[in-house]
C-alpha positions as CSV (number, residue, x, y, z in Angstrom):
1,M,-14.6,41.7,7.2
2,A,-13.9,38.2,8.3
3,S,-10.3,37.7,7.7
4,C,-9.0,34.8,5.4
5,S,-7.2,31.8,7.1
6,K,-3.7,30.9,5.8
7,E,-4.9,28.2,3.8
8,Q,-7.4,30.2,1.8
9,I,-4.9,32.5,1.1
10,Q,-2.5,29.7,-0.3
11,N,-5.5,28.4,-2.3
12,R,-6.6,31.3,-4.1
13,K,-3.0,32.1,-4.6
14,M,-2.2,28.7,-6.5
15,T,-5.3,28.4,-8.4
16,A,-5.5,32.4,-9.6
17,A,-3.1,31.9,-13.0
18,Q,-3.0,28.0,-13.9
19,P,-5.2,25.1,-14.7
20,T,-6.6,24.1,-11.4
21,L,-6.6,20.5,-10.1
22,L,-9.7,19.0,-8.4
23,G,-7.8,18.4,-5.7
24,Q,-6.9,22.2,-5.5
25,S,-10.5,22.8,-5.9
26,Y,-11.7,20.9,-3.2
27,C,-9.0,21.6,-0.2
28,A,-10.1,25.5,-1.2
29,A,-13.8,24.7,-1.2
30,L,-13.3,22.7,2.1
31,D,-10.5,25.0,3.8
32,L,-8.0,23.0,3.6
33,G,-4.3,22.7,3.7
34,F,-3.3,21.5,-0.2
35,A,0.2,20.2,1.1
36,I,-0.7,18.4,4.5
37,T,-3.7,16.7,2.8
38,F,-1.4,15.7,-0.2
39,R,1.4,14.8,1.7
40,F,3.7,12.1,0.1
41,Q,2.0,12.4,-3.5
42,F,3.2,13.7,-6.8
43,V,1.7,15.3,-10.8
44,L,3.3,14.7,-13.7
45,S,1.9,16.9,-16.4
46,E,3.1,19.2,-19.2
47,T,2.2,22.4,-17.4
48,K,4.1,23.8,-14.8
49,R,2.3,24.2,-11.4
50,D,2.4,26.1,-8.1
51,L,1.6,23.8,-5.7
52,P,1.9,24.3,-2.2
53,G,5.0,22.3,-0.4
54,F,5.6,20.6,-3.6
55,D,9.1,20.6,-5.4
56,T,9.2,20.9,-9.4
57,R,11.8,19.5,-11.7
58,P,11.8,18.6,-15.7
59,F,11.6,15.0,-15.8
60,A,11.4,14.1,-20.1
61,D,9.1,16.2,-21.7
62,R,7.3,17.3,-18.9
63,T,7.3,18.7,-15.4
64,L,7.3,16.4,-12.3
65,H,5.7,17.9,-8.9
66,T,6.4,16.3,-6.0
67,H,5.6,16.4,-2.4
68,K,8.4,17.8,-0.2
69,D,8.5,14.9,2.0
70,L,8.4,12.4,-1.2
71,P,11.9,11.0,-1.9
72,V,13.0,11.3,-5.6
73,T,16.5,9.4,-6.0
74,E,18.3,9.7,-9.8
75,F,19.5,6.9,-11.6
76,T,22.2,6.0,-13.9
77,D,23.6,4.3,-16.3
78,R,27.3,3.1,-15.5
79,D,28.9,6.4,-17.7
80,G,26.3,9.0,-15.6
81,N,23.7,9.1,-18.2
82,P,20.5,9.8,-16.2
83,L,17.9,7.2,-17.0
84,G,15.1,7.5,-14.7
85,L,13.9,8.3,-11.1
86,I,13.0,6.4,-8.2
87,L,10.1,8.2,-6.6
88,G,9.7,6.8,-2.7
89,F,11.7,4.5,-0.9
90,A,13.4,1.6,-2.7
91,V,15.5,-1.1,-1.4
92,D,18.1,-2.6,-3.8
93,E,19.3,-6.1,-3.3
94,N,22.1,-5.3,-0.8
95,G,19.9,-4.1,1.2
96,Q,20.2,-0.3,0.3
97,V,17.6,2.4,0.7
98,L,18.6,4.0,-2.8
99,T,19.0,7.8,-2.5
100,G,20.5,10.9,-4.2
101,T,22.1,9.5,-7.7
102,H,22.3,5.8,-8.0
103,A,24.7,4.0,-10.3
104,L,23.6,1.1,-12.4
105,D,26.2,-1.2,-13.8
106,L,25.0,-1.6,-17.0
107,A,25.1,0.4,-20.5
108,G,22.7,0.0,-23.8
109,K,20.0,1.2,-25.4
110,G,15.9,0.9,-26.6
111,A,14.7,-2.5,-25.6
112,E,18.1,-3.9,-24.3
113,I,18.4,-1.7,-21.7
114,E,15.1,-1.3,-21.0
115,E,15.2,-5.0,-20.4
116,K,17.9,-4.8,-18.4
117,I,16.4,-2.2,-15.7
118,E,13.0,-4.2,-15.8
119,K,14.9,-7.0,-14.6
120,W,16.7,-5.0,-12.0
121,L,13.7,-3.1,-10.9
122,S,11.5,-6.2,-10.4
123,Y,13.9,-7.1,-7.2
124,L,13.9,-3.7,-5.6
125,G,11.4,-3.5,-2.0
126,G,9.6,-1.2,-0.2
127,R,7.5,1.6,-1.3
128,F,8.0,3.2,-4.7
129,L,7.1,4.2,-8.4
130,V,10.0,3.8,-11.0
131,L,10.0,6.5,-13.9
132,T,12.1,5.8,-17.1
133,D,13.8,7.8,-19.7
134,L,15.6,5.7,-21.8
135,P,17.2,5.8,-25.0
136,G,15.9,4.9,-28.4
137,K,18.1,2.7,-30.5
138,T,19.3,5.1,-32.6
139,V,19.6,8.7,-32.5
140,R,16.1,9.1,-34.7
141,S,14.4,6.4,-32.3
142,K,11.6,7.7,-29.9
143,R,12.9,7.6,-26.0
144,L,11.1,5.2,-23.8
145,R,9.2,6.3,-21.2
146,K,7.4,4.3,-18.8
147,I,6.3,4.5,-14.9
148,Y,6.0,1.1,-13.0
149,A,4.8,0.1,-9.6
150,D,6.4,-1.5,-7.1
151,P,5.6,-5.0,-6.1
152,A,2.0,-4.4,-4.4
153,G,1.2,-0.9,-6.1
154,S,2.1,0.3,-2.7
155,L,2.9,4.3,-3.9
156,G,-0.5,4.4,-5.9
157,A,0.0,6.0,-9.4
158,V,-3.3,7.0,-11.7
159,Y,-2.9,8.6,-15.1
160,D,-5.9,10.3,-17.6
161,P,-4.7,9.0,-21.6
162,Q,-6.9,12.2,-22.3
163,T,-4.9,15.2,-20.9
164,G,-1.7,13.5,-20.2
165,I,-1.3,13.5,-16.6
166,V,-0.2,11.1,-14.2
167,A,-0.1,11.5,-10.4
168,S,-0.8,9.7,-7.1
169,S,-4.8,9.9,-7.1
170,V,-7.6,10.9,-8.8
171,L,-8.0,14.4,-7.5
172,L,-4.8,15.4,-8.4
173,C,-5.4,13.6,-12.0
174,L,-8.2,16.0,-13.0
175,E,-8.8,19.6,-14.2
176,R,-12.5,18.8,-14.4
177,D,-15.3,17.3,-12.6
178,I,-15.6,13.8,-11.9
179,D,-17.2,11.7,-14.6
180,P,-18.2,8.8,-12.0
181,D,-17.4,5.4,-13.4
182,P,-20.2,2.7,-13.9
183,G,-18.7,0.0,-11.9
184,A,-18.5,1.2,-8.5
185,R,-19.4,4.4,-6.5
186,P,-17.8,5.9,-3.4
187,G,-19.6,4.5,0.3
188,D,-22.5,6.4,1.7
189,E,-20.5,8.2,4.2
190,L,-19.0,10.5,1.3
191,L,-21.9,10.7,-0.8
192,T,-24.1,12.2,2.1
193,N,-21.5,14.0,3.9
194,K,-23.2,17.5,3.8
195,R,-19.8,19.3,2.9
196,L,-18.6,17.1,0.3
197,K,-22.1,16.4,-1.5
198,K,-21.5,20.3,-2.4
199,L,-18.9,19.2,-4.3
200,L,-19.2,15.6,-6.0
201,P,-21.1,14.8,-9.1
202,E,-24.6,12.8,-9.0
203,F,-23.6,9.2,-8.7
204,D,-26.2,6.4,-10.1
205,P,-27.9,4.5,-7.1
206,D,-28.0,1.5,-8.9
207,T,-24.4,1.7,-8.8
208,P,-22.8,-0.9,-6.3
209,I,-20.6,0.5,-3.2
210,G,-17.1,-0.7,-3.5
211,G,-13.5,-1.5,-4.8
212,H,-12.9,-0.3,-8.3
213,G,-11.0,-3.2,-9.8
214,F,-9.2,-4.4,-13.2
215,G,-7.3,-0.4,-13.4
216,T,-10.7,1.6,-13.1
217,T,-10.8,4.1,-11.0
218,L,-13.4,6.8,-9.3
219,D,-13.4,8.5,-12.7
220,R,-14.4,6.5,-15.8
221,H,-11.2,8.2,-18.2
222,V,-8.9,8.0,-15.1
223,R,-7.1,4.5,-14.7
224,R,-4.5,2.8,-12.0
225,V,-1.0,1.2,-12.6
226,M,-1.5,-1.7,-11.3
227,A,1.4,-4.2,-9.7
228,N,3.2,-6.1,-12.0
229,R,2.6,-3.6,-15.0
230,A,4.3,-0.7,-16.8
231,V,2.2,2.2,-18.5
232,D,4.1,3.9,-21.5
233,L,3.8,7.6,-20.9
234,T,3.6,8.4,-24.7
235,N,0.6,6.5,-25.7
236,F,-0.7,5.0,-22.2
237,T,-0.5,1.3,-23.2
238,E,0.3,-1.4,-20.2
239,H,2.6,-3.9,-20.2
240,R,3.2,-7.0,-17.7
241,F,7.4,-6.8,-16.9
242,W,6.6,-9.3,-14.4
243,R,5.0,-12.8,-14.4
244,P,6.0,-16.1,-12.5
245,E,7.1,-19.0,-13.8
246,T,4.4,-21.2,-14.6
247,E,6.2,-24.4,-13.8
248,M,8.0,-23.0,-10.6
249,P,9.3,-26.0,-8.7
250,S,7.6,-27.0,-5.2
251,L,9.9,-26.0,-2.1
252,S,9.3,-27.1,1.6
253,A,8.5,-24.8,4.3
254,E,11.9,-25.6,5.9
255,D,13.9,-25.0,2.1
256,A,11.5,-21.6,1.4
257,A,12.0,-20.4,4.7
258,A,15.6,-20.2,4.6
259,Q,15.4,-17.8,1.2
260,I,12.7,-15.8,2.3
261,V,14.2,-15.0,6.2
262,P,17.4,-13.1,5.0
263,V,15.0,-10.7,2.5
264,M,12.9,-10.1,5.6
265,Q,15.9,-9.2,7.5
266,S,17.2,-7.2,4.9
267,M,14.1,-5.4,4.7
268,M,13.8,-4.7,8.4
269,N,17.6,-3.4,8.9
270,A,16.9,-1.3,6.2
271,F,13.4,1.0,7.2
272,C,14.2,0.2,10.8
273,N,17.4,2.2,10.0
274,V,15.6,4.8,8.0
275,G,14.6,7.2,10.7
276,R,12.3,8.2,13.5
277,G,9.1,6.1,13.7
278,Y,6.9,3.4,14.7
279,F,6.6,-0.2,14.3
280,A,3.2,-1.4,14.1
281,I,2.6,-4.8,15.8
282,S,-0.2,-7.0,16.6
283,G,-1.1,-10.1,17.7
284,G,-1.5,-11.8,14.4
285,H,1.1,-13.6,12.0
286,D,2.3,-10.9,9.5
287,S,3.8,-7.7,11.6
288,R,5.2,-10.5,13.8
289,M,7.2,-12.6,10.9
290,L,9.2,-9.0,10.7
291,L,9.9,-8.4,14.1
292,A,11.1,-11.8,14.4
293,C,13.5,-10.4,11.5
294,A,14.3,-6.9,12.5
295,P,18.1,-5.7,14.2
296,D,18.3,-5.2,17.6
297,L,15.6,-2.0,18.0
298,S,17.2,-0.2,20.7
299,E,20.1,0.4,18.1
300,T,17.9,2.4,15.9
301,E,14.9,5.2,16.5
302,M,12.3,2.7,15.9
303,E,9.4,2.1,18.6
304,L,7.5,-0.7,18.8
305,Y,3.5,0.5,19.1
306,C,0.1,-1.0,19.0
307,Y,-3.6,0.2,19.4
308,A,-6.9,-0.7,20.1
309,T,-9.9,0.8,18.5
310,N,-12.1,-2.4,19.5
311,W,-12.2,-5.0,22.1
312,I,-10.6,-7.7,19.8
313,G,-7.8,-4.7,19.6
314,T,-7.0,-4.8,23.5
315,L,-5.7,-8.3,23.0
316,D,-3.9,-7.6,20.3
317,V,-2.4,-4.9,22.8
318,R,-1.7,-7.5,25.3
319,V,0.3,-9.7,23.1
320,S,2.0,-7.0,21.6
321,E,3.1,-5.9,25.2
322,V,4.7,-9.5,25.8
323,L,6.3,-9.3,22.5
324,A,8.3,-6.5,23.2
325,E,9.0,-7.7,26.9
326,T,10.6,-10.8,25.2
327,L,13.2,-8.7,22.9
328,Q,13.9,-6.3,26.0
329,Q,12.5,-3.4,24.4
330,P,10.3,-0.3,24.9
331,F,6.6,-0.3,23.7
332,F,3.6,2.1,23.5
333,G,0.1,0.5,23.6
334,Q,-2.6,3.5,23.2
335,V,-6.0,2.9,23.6
336,S,-8.6,6.3,24.6
337,D,-8.9,6.5,28.6
338,S,-12.4,5.9,27.6
339,G,-12.0,2.7,26.2
340,P,-11.4,1.1,22.7
341,K,-14.2,2.6,21.4
342,G,-13.7,5.9,22.5
343,T,-11.7,8.9,21.1
344,F,-8.8,11.7,21.2
345,L,-10.8,13.8,19.0
346,T,-13.5,15.8,21.2
347,N,-13.8,19.0,19.2
348,R,-16.7,18.0,16.4
349,K,-14.7,20.0,14.0
350,A,-11.9,19.2,14.2
351,A,-13.0,15.6,13.7
352,M,-14.6,16.4,10.5
353,R,-11.4,18.2,9.1
354,N,-9.7,15.1,9.8
355,R,-12.3,13.3,8.1
356,L,-12.1,15.9,5.0
357,R,-8.8,15.6,4.9
358,F,-8.5,11.6,4.5
359,A,-11.1,11.4,1.8
360,L,-9.4,14.3,-0.3
361,G,-5.9,12.6,0.2
362,S,-7.2,8.8,-0.4
363,G,-8.8,9.8,-3.8
364,L,-12.5,9.6,-2.1
365,S,-11.8,6.4,-0.9
366,H,-13.2,6.9,2.2
367,L,-13.3,8.8,5.3
368,G,-10.4,6.9,7.2
369,D,-10.6,3.8,9.6
370,G,-11.3,4.1,13.2
371,W,-7.6,5.0,14.1
372,W,-7.7,8.0,12.0
373,Q,-11.0,9.0,12.2
374,R,-10.7,9.1,16.7
375,G,-7.4,10.5,16.7
376,Y,-5.2,8.0,17.9
377,A,-2.7,9.2,14.6
378,R,-2.9,12.9,15.9
379,Q,-1.3,11.5,19.4
380,L,2.1,10.3,17.5
381,R,4.8,12.2,16.4
382,Q,3.8,13.5,13.5
383,G,6.0,13.1,10.2
384,D,7.5,10.5,11.7
385,F,7.7,6.6,9.7
386,W,5.0,4.3,10.2
387,L,6.4,0.2,9.5
388,R,3.3,-2.3,8.8
389,G,3.3,-5.8,8.6
390,N,0.9,-5.6,5.1
391,F,1.2,-8.0,2.2
392,L,2.1,-11.1,4.2
393,E,-1.1,-12.6,3.8
394,I,1.0,-15.0,1.2
395,I,2.8,-16.7,3.5
396,T,-0.4,-18.2,5.3
397,A,-2.5,-18.6,1.9
398,R,-5.6,-16.7,3.5
399,V,-7.0,-15.8,0.5
400,W,-7.3,-19.3,-0.8
401,P,-10.5,-21.0,0.2
402,R,-11.1,-23.1,3.4
403,F,-13.3,-25.5,1.5
404,D,-13.4,-27.4,-1.8
405,L,-15.4,-25.4,-4.3
406,T,-17.4,-25.7,-7.5
407,K,-15.2,-24.3,-10.2
408,S,-18.0,-21.2,-10.5
409,D,-17.7,-21.1,-6.8
410,E,-14.0,-20.8,-6.5
411,W,-13.8,-18.1,-9.1
412,L,-16.6,-16.0,-7.6
413,H,-14.4,-16.1,-4.3
414,A,-11.2,-15.0,-6.4
415,L,-13.2,-13.0,-7.6
416,T,-14.8,-11.3,-4.3
417,N,-11.1,-11.0,-2.9
418,T,-10.5,-8.6,-5.2
419,R,-12.4,-6.4,-3.0
420,V,-14.7,-5.2,-6.5
421,A,-17.6,-3.7,-5.9
422,L,-20.5,-6.6,-6.8
423,G,-23.8,-5.4,-7.9
424,N,-26.6,-7.5,-9.4
425,E,-26.1,-10.9,-11.6
426,A,-25.4,-9.0,-14.4
427,D,-23.0,-6.6,-13.0
428,V,-21.2,-9.8,-11.5
429,S,-20.9,-11.5,-14.8
430,R,-19.6,-8.3,-16.5
431,K,-16.5,-8.9,-13.7
432,L,-16.2,-12.2,-13.9
433,A,-15.8,-11.9,-17.6
434,C,-13.0,-9.2,-16.7
435,L,-11.3,-12.2,-14.5
436,E,-11.5,-14.0,-17.0
437,E,-9.6,-11.9,-19.9
438,W,-7.0,-11.4,-16.7
439,H,-6.8,-15.0,-16.4
440,Q,-6.2,-15.5,-20.4
441,S,-3.4,-12.5,-20.0
442,L,-1.4,-14.4,-17.6
443,P,-0.4,-18.0,-18.4
444,M,-0.4,-20.0,-14.1
445,D,-0.8,-23.2,-12.7
446,E,-4.5,-22.4,-11.4
447,D,-4.6,-25.2,-8.5
448,R,-1.3,-24.1,-7.2
449,H,-1.5,-20.1,-8.0
450,L,-5.0,-18.5,-8.5
451,H,-5.6,-17.0,-5.6
452,D,-2.3,-15.9,-4.8
453,L,-2.1,-14.1,-8.1
454,T,-5.5,-12.2,-7.7
455,Y,-3.9,-11.2,-4.7
456,L,-0.8,-10.0,-5.8
457,D,-2.2,-9.0,-9.4
458,L,-5.6,-7.4,-8.6
459,T,-6.2,-6.9,-5.0
460,L,-3.6,-4.8,-3.3
461,A,-2.7,-1.8,-5.7
462,P,-6.4,-0.7,-5.7
463,A,-6.3,-0.6,-1.8
464,Q,-3.2,0.9,-1.3
465,G,-4.0,3.9,-3.1
466,S,-6.1,4.7,-0.3
467,F,-3.2,5.0,2.2
468,Y,-2.0,8.5,0.6
469,G,-4.8,9.4,3.1
470,F,-2.7,8.6,6.2
471,S,-0.8,11.8,5.7
472,S,0.3,12.1,9.2
473,H,3.0,9.5,8.9
474,T,5.1,7.8,5.8
475,Y,3.6,4.4,5.5
476,L,6.5,1.5,4.4
477,A,5.6,-1.9,4.3
478,P,9.3,-4.2,4.8
479,G,7.3,-7.1,3.5
480,N,6.9,-5.6,0.3
481,H,9.3,-8.0,-1.7
482,R,9.1,-9.9,-5.0
483,R,11.5,-12.3,-3.8
484,I,9.2,-12.9,-0.5
485,F,6.6,-13.6,-2.8
486,E,7.9,-15.8,-5.4
487,V,9.3,-18.6,-3.0
488,A,6.4,-18.4,-0.7
489,M,4.1,-19.2,-4.1
490,Q,6.4,-22.7,-4.2
491,V,5.3,-23.8,-1.0
492,P,2.1,-25.8,-1.8
493,W,-0.5,-23.6,-0.5
494,Q,-2.4,-26.2,1.6
495,D,0.9,-26.1,3.8
496,R,1.0,-22.3,3.8
497,K,-2.8,-22.4,5.2
498,R,-1.9,-25.2,7.9
499,G,0.8,-23.0,9.0
500,R,4.0,-24.6,7.9
501,L,6.0,-21.6,6.1
502,Y,5.1,-19.2,9.0
503,D,6.0,-21.8,11.6
504,E,9.3,-22.5,9.8
505,I,9.8,-18.8,9.7
506,M,9.7,-18.0,13.0
507,R,11.4,-20.8,14.2
508,Q,14.4,-20.0,12.0
509,S,14.4,-16.2,13.1
510,N,13.4,-15.7,16.4
511,P,12.1,-18.9,18.3
512,A,11.3,-17.1,21.2
513,L,8.5,-14.6,19.7
514,H,6.7,-17.7,18.0
515,Q,6.2,-19.3,21.5
516,V,3.9,-15.8,22.4
517,P,0.3,-16.8,21.6
518,L,-1.2,-15.7,18.6
519,V,-4.5,-14.0,19.0
520,G,-6.4,-15.5,16.7
521,A,-5.5,-18.9,18.3
522,A,-6.5,-17.8,21.2
523,T,-10.0,-16.9,20.4
524,Y,-10.6,-19.8,18.6
525,H,-9.6,-22.0,21.5
526,A,-11.4,-19.7,24.3
527,K,-14.5,-20.4,21.9
528,K,-14.2,-23.8,21.7
529,L,-13.2,-24.3,26.0
530,D,-16.0,-21.9,26.3
531,I,-14.1,-19.5,28.6
532,P,-13.5,-16.1,28.4
533,A,-10.8,-14.7,25.6
534,R,-8.9,-12.8,27.9
535,Q,-8.9,-15.3,30.6
536,Y,-7.3,-18.3,28.2
537,L,-4.9,-15.4,27.0
538,E,-3.5,-14.9,29.8
539,Q,-3.1,-18.4,31.1
540,K,-0.9,-18.9,28.0
541,I,1.1,-16.0,28.8
542,S,1.8,-17.4,32.5
543,E,2.9,-20.2,30.9
544,L,5.6,-18.9,28.9
545,P,9.4,-19.6,29.8
546,G,10.6,-17.4,32.4
547,R,7.3,-16.0,33.2
548,N,6.4,-18.3,36.3
């Protein structure tokens, strides 16, 4: 008789005498370790569960299950009375990563204290969720229990109003099979995978492939906690706790940079000192702004890192190497021995397990990107931090259209930028109606902020849910802070699109890094001159001060 693997024994034990989460069933069927597949995740439910690698604690009238690598911080009022929990990594306005027990200098009950807490958590940065359990206004009043997302919704959370389960991802939120959402379906790479196909329900082939938008998920009953919203844990109604000022004054790039740079410096100082890890840089704008605002990395355990999974990535590695040299810091550039399209995973069985693990951990978003599927992540120190330059597209107004558009075309542009799946004409019309409903709920100056707010409010959170799949490292984005977003929005988008805010941030933080060429600009000019991009890039690098 064949012996059982360690994962099989664990999976059988945990499903023997308790309601089974769909993620548990899938792990058992695919012989995947539950703890590593769902690393950094959580489940809040009425039922106490035995989940391998997870800790449990009571919260409100339920049980909170958190992976042992997911930090949990308690916060209290000034008298030490518990008010709630922070899951993940949150940095306060003093630049401190909150840990252990954190006392807030406030007191009160009911809506009064809730308003104060919402103001406080609006300006926390990082990757986190906030759970509150606040006293009602009177002894007989119901307690106020809600969950709040970080500014980008980067630590994903979903909930099923029918069962009351709140969890990090869809497969940890269900005790039943998936009831497919009619708005979008998974990609063919998932649906045609032989091992997954046996587990998944039938999806309507006429449903468009792509992202789930406006709070929907893979399952028609399960909803996502979107950025800038809170969800009541008693009745599962949503409310917006942050909205921008509709008449915010305009700022020059110089004045805006003077406010943004200190926030970036504070966030980078906090996360570069959080532990050992990698800071993923590239030849683009976003990570370079953060690098320019970083502390002396030689006094931290953070290593500069770049990788190439395609030809353009090799240019990123070259520019990143020059950035590291400029700062006189060590650098690790990762390219497969067989070239940027090569792999570190030569064992097909191991490669498939790697993909399946990502699929489950990400809530069936996909099988992982090239970096994950080809084993780049496995070559790094496992469990380390992984800093990335995400969410700073607002600095360069990247989502704004390049050309003048008609009103209808601009709304279609906005809808497309949310990355929601779009099908036939009727499907597009339905989703444009959702966009209009969202627009009516959020007063704004369209000409100044439409595409900024679709990006912040609709685009980020659904995509970020898939980052749970990168379970080998602890992902953090130091650019995730509302102060950065709010101030950037005050610079006219036309100026941001021309690079004026980016240029000013670099000039005020680290002018030497600003001189190093950008890969995008280098490839553009090389094409205009009809010469190889690498040749043009090397020429520009050779012209840097001190390179002759």
